[in-house]
N, C-alpha and C positions, 0 to 999 in steps of 0.2 A: 504494500500500500504506500502511496505517496500522498502526503498532506502538505498543502500550502496555506499559510495563514497571512492575510493582509491586515496590518495593524498599525497604529501610531506608536506602539510601544513594544518593539520586537525583543528588547532586552528583558522585559518583564516575563515574556513567554519563554525565552531561551533558558532562563534560570531554572524554571520548573521542568521543562522538557528534557533537561540534562540530568535529572535526579531520579533516584529510586528505580522502581520497576520500569517506568516509561523510559527513563534514561538508559537503562541497561538494554531494553529492547531496541532502542534507537542505535546504540553502539554496536549491536549485533546485526544491524541492517534488516531487522524484522519489518521495520517501516522506515520511511524517510520523512522528515518534516523540515520545512524551511519557512522562516518568518520574514515577511517582506515589509519594509517600512514604506507606508503609503506616501509619506512626505518626500521620499526620493523621486516620486513621479509627478510632482507638481511643477508647473512652469513659473510659479510665483517666486520672485527673488527672495522673499522672506519665508519661503517654505510653508506658506499658508495653505491649508486644505479645507477651510471652512468659511462660511459666510452667514449672514443673517437670513432667516427664512422669509419667504413672501407671505407673511401673516403677522398677527399680533403676538405670536408665540415668542417668548423670551428665549435667549440662548442662541447657540450657533449650530449650523447644520453642515455636515460634511458634503463637499461638492462632488459632482459627477466625475470630472476629468481625472483627478488624481487616482481615484479608485479604478476607473476604467483603464487608464494607462498602465496601472500596476497589473491588473488582470491580463491585459493583452501582452505585456512584456513577459509575464511569468508563464503564460500558456502558449506562447508562440511556437508553432511547429509541433505541438503536442495534441494528443486526444483531449477533447473537451472534458474538463472535470465536472463533478457534481458540486454545484456552488451552494453553500449554506450561509445564510446571514443570521448571526446570533441576535435575536430580537425578542423582547417581551411580548410581541404580538404573534410569535410563532407557536406552533404546536409544542406542547410540553414534551421534553425528552423522556423517552421510556427505554427500558432494557431491550424491548423488542426492536425499537428503532435502531438502537446501538448494534444489535446483531445484524440488522439489514445493512447498515452502513459499513460494518466490518467486512462485508463481502465485496465492497467496491474497491477499485484499483486507484482511483484518483479523486481526491476531495479538495476543494478550495473553500476556505472559511474566511468570511469577511467579518471583521470586528468593527462595529460602529462606535461612535463616541459623541459627546455633547448631546444634541437632541436627536442623533441618529444620522441617517444618510438620505440624500435626495431620493425621492420615490422613483425617479426614472432609472436609477441604478438597480433598484429591486426589480423593476419591470424588464430591464434589459438583460441582467446577468443572473439573477438569483433563481435557483431551482426550488429551494424550500427555506422557510424561516423556522428556526428552532429556538425555543425558550427553555430555560432550566427551572422556571417557576414563575408564579404570578407576583413578581416584584420587579423593581427597576434598579439596575446598577449603573455606575458611572460610565461603563464601557463594556464592550463585548469580549474583552480579554479573558476574564475569569470564566465566563460561560464556554469560551472556546477551549480552555484548558480542561474543563469538566468533560466536554464532548470528546476530546482527544483521549483523555485518560480512560473514559468508559469504553471507547471503541478499541483502543490499542490493546487493552488487557485481554481481549477475546481473540486476538490474532494468534495463530499457531506459533508457539515458541516463546511467547511473552511470559506466560506462567508455566510452571513445570508440568501440570496436567490439566486437561479441560475441566475436571471436577473442581478445580480451584475456583472457578467462577460459576460452574453449573449448579453447585450447591448453595450459592449465595442468594440473598434476597432478590426477588423480582424475576429471576431467570426463568422459573417455571410458574410464576404467578403468585407464589407464596413468599412470605418473609422467612429469613433463615432461622433455623433452630438455635437455641442457646448453646454457647461454647464455653469450655473451661480449660484451664491449664494448671500447672503446678503452682502452689502446693495443693495437695489433695484436700486439706482442711484449712480454711482461712476465716478468721473471726467466727469460729464455731459453725461455719457453713461448709458442707461437704459437697464434693463433686458427686453427681448422681451415680449410684452403684452400677447401673447398667453400663456406663461408659468405662468402667474398670473391669468389666466381665470378659472382654475379648471375644464376645459372641457377636459376630458381624451382622448376622441377620436380625437379631434382636436390637442391636444398636441402630441399624438402618430403619427399622420399624419405629423406634423411639424418636429418631430424628424427624421422620415424617409427621408423627403425631404432634411433636413439639412445634413444628413449623405451622401446622394447622392451628394449634392453640395460640401461638404468638400472633399469627395473622388475624385471628378472630378477635383477640384482645386489642391489638394496636391499629389494625387497618381492615376492619370488617368489610369495607366496601370492595376490597380486592377479591373477596370470595364470590361475589356476584358474577364475576367473569369466568369462574372455573366450573368444570364439570365434576362435582363432588360425589363420591359414592355414599351409600347409606352408612357404611362404616365410618367414613370421614365425618359425616354429619353427626353421628352418635358421639364421636370423640369431641367435637366442638361443643355440642349441647351439654356435655358433662361439666364444662367449666365456664361457659358463657351463656347467660340468660338474655336472649335477644328480645324477649318480651318487655324488658326494661328499656 
């Protein structure tokens, strides 16, 4: 996978993208990512990339030309990438969408700033808008990092085994089961005995039951999207009273 990110703050992104699991995957060429400074593509001698909107809206709006020039320079001679604009108006990012994006070869991410970008750029270049939640940030850099992290960790070779992410929250629609590590007893609280048993089938069953219970308690609306068995429902109703 190749990822290009158009931003006003490439150094901010580079620092994160060179660290931890994502950084190691990048170093192993599991994916490539390049951060492009939009200011480098403006013809303004002061490197301005923004101007006041044609409205009574306060603030500044990113102009078309610097973004468009950046996109054309980055993609020249290459297959058209899938262009994503990180925006609070986009569809909320989900694990399923991350799985779909992880199957793509080329992604171009546009990070807005100030009051966003000129609408004509969205109409001309953008294939989809993605939000990481119903709130507004000062720019698209943090959302872009969230997107890259969530997608890259599902690429082959990033994590040691696929079950490192397949067992996690949201991958199959449920939240993840509780997890424990040493010491076995902490503040008089013990690790569940079944996890010490070494009985893999029973542990797997326990994990599924706990995932159901955790989801029912914390995010019950997620269960509406799943096809639950009668056994699943019985487990849930033992601990959660939906009549309340």
